[in-house]
N, C-alpha and C positions, 0 to 999 in steps of 0.2 A: 602146258596150257591144255585144259580139257576143252572138248567141243562146246560145252556150256559157256565157257568164258570167251569164245570167239566173237568177233564182230558179227552184226546181224546178217551180213551177206553183201554181195556185190550189187551194184545198180544194173538192172536188166535193160538192155537196149536192142535195137536191130542194127546189124552192120549196114553201113551206108554204101550200097552197091546198086544204084538204081537200074543199071542196064541188065542186071541178073534177075530182076523180078522179086527181090526181097520185099516183103510187105512193109508198109510204112507204120502200121500199128503194132502194138504188142500182143494182139490177139493171136494165140497159137505159139508164142515164144516159149522156149523151154525154161523150166526152173533150174536154179543153180544146184538143187539137190540131185537132179538128173545127171548133171556133169560130174558132181562130186562122186556119185556112185561109180561112174565109169572110171574116173581117175583112181579111185581106191581099188577097184577090182582088176584093172588091166594088168597084163603081164609084161608086155613089151611097149616101150615108149621110144620115140625118136627125139633126140636132143640136138638142137641146132645152135651152133656157136659161130663166132667169126674169127678167122685167122688174122694174125697181125697185119697181113697185106690186104685185108678186106674181103678175101674169098670166103665163101661159106664152108662150114664143116658140119656134117650130119652123122650122128652115131646112135645106134640102138643101145639103150641102157635099161637096167632094171630099176624101178622107182617105187618108193613107198609114199603114198599121199597121206600125210599126217599133219594135223593141226593146220589145215587149209594151206598146205605147201607141199611141193614136190621135194623129196629127199633122195639123193643118190650118192653112191660111194664109188671110189676108184683111185687109181694111182695118180699121184701128183705130176708125173711126167707124161701122162697121156696127152694127146693133142687137145682134146676138149678141155681138160683141166688147165693146161697152159693158156688156152684161148680165154677161158673164164677169168684167169688171173689178170689178163690185160684188158678184157672187155667183158664185164659180167652180164651184159644183156644177152638173153637167150630165149628160145622158144622150145616148147615141149609138146609133142602130140602123141596121143595113144595110137597104137597100131590097128586102127579100125577106120576104114574109109567110108563106111556107111553111117555108123553112129559115132561121128567124129567129135573129138574134144581137143582143142589146141590152147595152150597157155603160154602167154608171154610174160616175162618178168626179169628180175635181176637176181643173179646167183650170188650167194655168199658162202664162203667156206666157214663151217661151224666147227670150232675147236673146243668149246666148252658146252657141256650138256648136263642137265640135272637128271637124277635117277628116274623121275617120272617120264621125262622126254625119251630117255633111252628105252624104257619099257614100251612106250607107245610106238617108237620106231621099230623095235624088234617085232612087235605085234603087226605092224604095217607090212613088214617083210615076210611074215608067215606064209603068205600066198605062194611064195617060191619054194617052200619045203616040199609039198606034194607035187607041184607042177614042174619044178626044175631041179629037185633034190639039192637045194641050196638053203643053208641056214646062215643068216647074217651073224657076224661076229663083231660086236662093238669094239673089240681090241684093235681091229684093223683100221678104225677111224683115227687112231693116234699116229700110225705110221703112214697111212694113206690119207685120203681126203674124204670128208663128208660135206656135201653141199646141200643147201636149201634154196629153193626158188619160190618166193612168194609171188603170186600172180599180180600183175598190174592190169591185165586185160585177158579175157579168154573168149573163145568162140566155140560154138557147138551146133550140131544139126543131126537130124535123122532123115528128113525129107527135104533136102535143099531144093529150092530156096524158101519153101513155105514156112519152115520153123527155124530158119537160121537165126541164131541168137548171139548177142555179144554181152558179156558181163564186164563191168568196170569195177575195179577195186580201189579202195583208199579214199 
């Protein structure tokens, strides 16, 4: 799916946290394009999942933001992958506490990909070649796992609480 064929974008809102001074109006709210840019360019992300007993699990992963979704790869026996198999709800945040973006969504393991999608994913992972000397190999997605998280809600800010923004998808 090309960016041109994507939905028009999420609904922009303010988080409902009255005691923190988040403005009630949308004046000064951040556009989704701002969040997308950070999601596409970030190198480190934190992925939060839930263990079978309900305890949280947080792990840094490398992510490609492609087709308005977070994509990440890894072994099927990792704790986070086993958690997602049982409870696909998760949260993903970029490793930046100043210009923060956090995405919540439902993870799905992707086992079938078309050629265009693979090309876009490889391009999305290109940021790791120079930065981390890592080149993604789509062959690993057959033996390991490839996961996609489409956002249901996202949050972002630069000057909290003045520009704190919530985006709702779907």
